C-alpha positions as CSV (number, residue, x, y, z in Angstrom):
1,M,-128.9,-8.3,-9.2
2,S,-130.7,-9.7,-12.1
3,T,-128.8,-10.4,-15.1
4,A,-131.1,-7.7,-17.0
5,N,-129.4,-4.9,-14.6
6,M,-125.7,-6.1,-15.6
7,T,-126.4,-6.4,-19.6
8,E,-127.2,-4.1,-22.3
9,K,-131.3,-4.6,-23.1
10,Q,-132.5,-5.6,-26.2
11,T,-135.2,-3.4,-28.0
12,D,-137.7,-5.5,-26.4
13,G,-136.4,-5.0,-23.1
14,S,-135.0,-8.5,-22.4
15,P,-131.1,-8.5,-21.7
16,A,-128.5,-8.6,-24.6
17,E,-126.4,-11.6,-23.6
18,G,-122.8,-10.9,-22.7
19,R,-122.7,-7.2,-23.9
20,P,-121.7,-5.2,-20.4
21,R,-124.1,-2.2,-19.7
22,D,-122.4,1.5,-20.5
23,A,-122.2,3.4,-17.1
24,W,-125.1,6.0,-18.4
25,A,-127.4,2.8,-19.1
26,V,-126.9,1.8,-15.4
27,M,-127.6,5.3,-14.2
28,E,-131.0,5.5,-16.0
29,D,-132.3,2.6,-14.4
30,F,-130.8,3.7,-11.0
31,Y,-132.6,7.0,-11.5
32,R,-136.2,5.5,-12.1
33,A,-135.8,3.0,-9.1
34,E,-134.6,6.3,-7.2
35,A,-137.5,8.3,-8.1
36,A,-139.7,5.6,-7.0
37,Y,-138.3,4.9,-4.0
38,V,-138.5,8.6,-3.0
39,A,-142.1,8.7,-4.5
40,A,-143.3,5.7,-2.2
41,G,-142.2,7.4,0.8
42,G,-138.6,6.4,1.2
43,F,-137.2,4.4,4.5
44,G,-139.4,2.5,6.2
45,E,-142.5,2.9,3.4
46,A,-140.7,1.8,0.1
47,D,-138.7,-1.2,-0.5
48,Y,-135.2,-0.4,-0.9
49,D,-133.9,-4.0,-2.9
50,E,-134.4,-2.2,-6.3
51,V,-132.4,0.7,-5.6
52,A,-129.6,-1.4,-4.0
53,G,-129.3,-3.6,-6.8
54,Y,-127.9,-1.0,-8.8
55,L,-125.2,-0.1,-6.6
56,D,-121.7,-1.7,-6.0
57,P,-120.8,-3.1,-2.5
58,E,-118.3,-0.4,-2.2
59,V,-120.1,2.4,-3.1
60,V,-119.2,6.1,-1.9
61,L,-121.6,9.1,-2.6
62,H,-119.9,12.5,-1.7
63,Q,-122.2,15.3,-1.1
64,A,-121.9,19.0,-0.8
65,P,-122.2,20.1,2.8
66,G,-125.2,23.0,3.6
67,L,-127.8,21.2,1.9
68,P,-130.9,19.8,4.2
69,F,-130.2,15.9,3.2
70,T,-126.3,15.9,2.7
71,G,-125.4,14.9,6.6
72,T,-122.0,14.0,6.9
73,G,-121.2,14.6,3.2
74,T,-119.8,11.1,2.5
75,W,-122.0,7.8,2.5
76,R,-120.5,4.7,2.1
77,G,-121.6,1.2,1.0
78,R,-125.2,-0.1,0.5
79,D,-126.2,0.9,3.9
80,G,-124.9,4.2,3.8
81,L,-126.7,5.1,0.7
82,E,-130.0,3.9,2.3
83,R,-129.4,6.1,5.1
84,F,-128.7,9.3,2.7
85,L,-132.0,8.1,0.8
86,A,-133.9,7.6,3.9
87,A,-132.5,11.5,4.7
88,F,-133.2,12.6,1.0
89,S,-136.7,11.3,1.0
90,E,-137.6,13.0,4.4
91,T,-136.4,16.3,2.2
92,W,-138.4,15.4,-0.9
93,S,-142.1,13.7,-1.5
94,S,-141.1,13.9,-5.4
95,M,-138.7,14.5,-7.8
96,E,-138.9,14.7,-11.5
97,F,-136.0,14.8,-14.1
98,L,-137.0,17.2,-16.7
99,E,-134.1,17.1,-18.9
100,Q,-131.0,15.2,-18.8
101,E,-127.5,15.2,-20.7
102,H,-125.1,12.8,-20.4
103,W,-121.3,12.4,-21.7
104,G,-118.9,9.0,-20.7
105,D,-118.1,5.7,-21.7
106,M,-118.4,2.1,-19.6
107,D,-117.1,3.2,-16.8
108,T,-117.4,6.8,-16.1
109,V,-120.4,8.8,-16.7
110,V,-121.0,13.0,-16.3
111,V,-124.9,13.5,-15.8
112,W,-126.1,17.0,-16.7
113,S,-130.0,16.9,-15.1
114,R,-132.9,20.0,-14.7
115,V,-134.7,18.3,-11.7
116,R,-138.0,19.2,-10.0
117,F,-138.0,18.3,-6.2
118,R,-141.8,18.8,-4.3
119,A,-140.5,19.5,-0.7
120,R,-142.4,17.3,2.0
121,A,-142.2,19.7,5.0
122,T,-143.3,22.8,2.8
123,G,-145.1,21.4,-0.3
124,R,-142.9,23.7,-2.3
125,D,-141.5,22.7,-5.7
126,V,-138.3,24.0,-6.7
127,E,-136.1,23.5,-10.3
128,T,-132.3,23.1,-9.9
129,L,-129.6,21.9,-12.1
130,I,-127.2,18.7,-10.8
131,M,-124.1,17.8,-12.6
132,Q,-122.9,14.5,-11.6
133,L,-119.6,12.7,-12.0
134,I,-120.6,9.2,-11.5
135,R,-118.2,5.9,-11.8
136,V,-119.8,2.5,-12.5
137,R,-117.9,-1.1,-11.6
138,D,-119.6,-4.5,-13.0
139,G,-122.8,-2.4,-14.1
140,R,-123.3,-0.8,-11.0
141,M,-123.0,2.8,-9.3
142,L,-119.5,2.8,-7.5
143,E,-118.9,6.6,-6.8
144,C,-121.0,9.8,-7.3
145,R,-120.3,13.4,-6.6
146,P,-122.5,15.7,-7.3
147,F,-122.7,19.5,-7.9
148,Y,-125.9,21.5,-7.1
149,W,-126.5,24.8,-9.0
150,N,-128.2,26.8,-6.7
151,P,-128.1,25.3,-3.1
152,A,-129.4,28.3,-2.0
153,A,-133.1,27.6,-3.7
154,I,-133.0,24.0,-2.4
155,A,-132.5,25.4,1.2
156,A,-135.5,27.9,0.7
157,A,-137.8,25.1,-0.5
158,T,-137.6,23.2,2.6
159,S,-137.4,25.9,5.0
160,H,-140.7,27.2,6.7
161,S,-138.9,30.9,6.9
């Protein structure tokens, strides 16, 4: 992972030497990389290295059951997150963050997002709200617990019925 990903960026985009980045700054960059990965086709089509650069080696993602991309519900390590994003990008052809708010500090951030997804199988769009509790360690995501406002709308957008 480059130094630019682990330290605060100056106004010209270059890293400000020695200043650690807060949890929100890390997640802003992660969200951009994640959206680009999904848009590029995900597993087997897109380069995972940029996404992985924002992940702590011990990262854990806790997904709620019942969504088309949750699998076992818990995904561990960079390889686990790659498997999650493979399932996620099989489900969605695009994701767009329409609005975001955040609260937190250097190590923890709560992110409220209004997101528009496009289902790969049906071509349908769905807008939903997601609240995430995220912990960061050494400039990388360590743990994420997302809560989806309307899982039924997500399931409906991805279903052929």
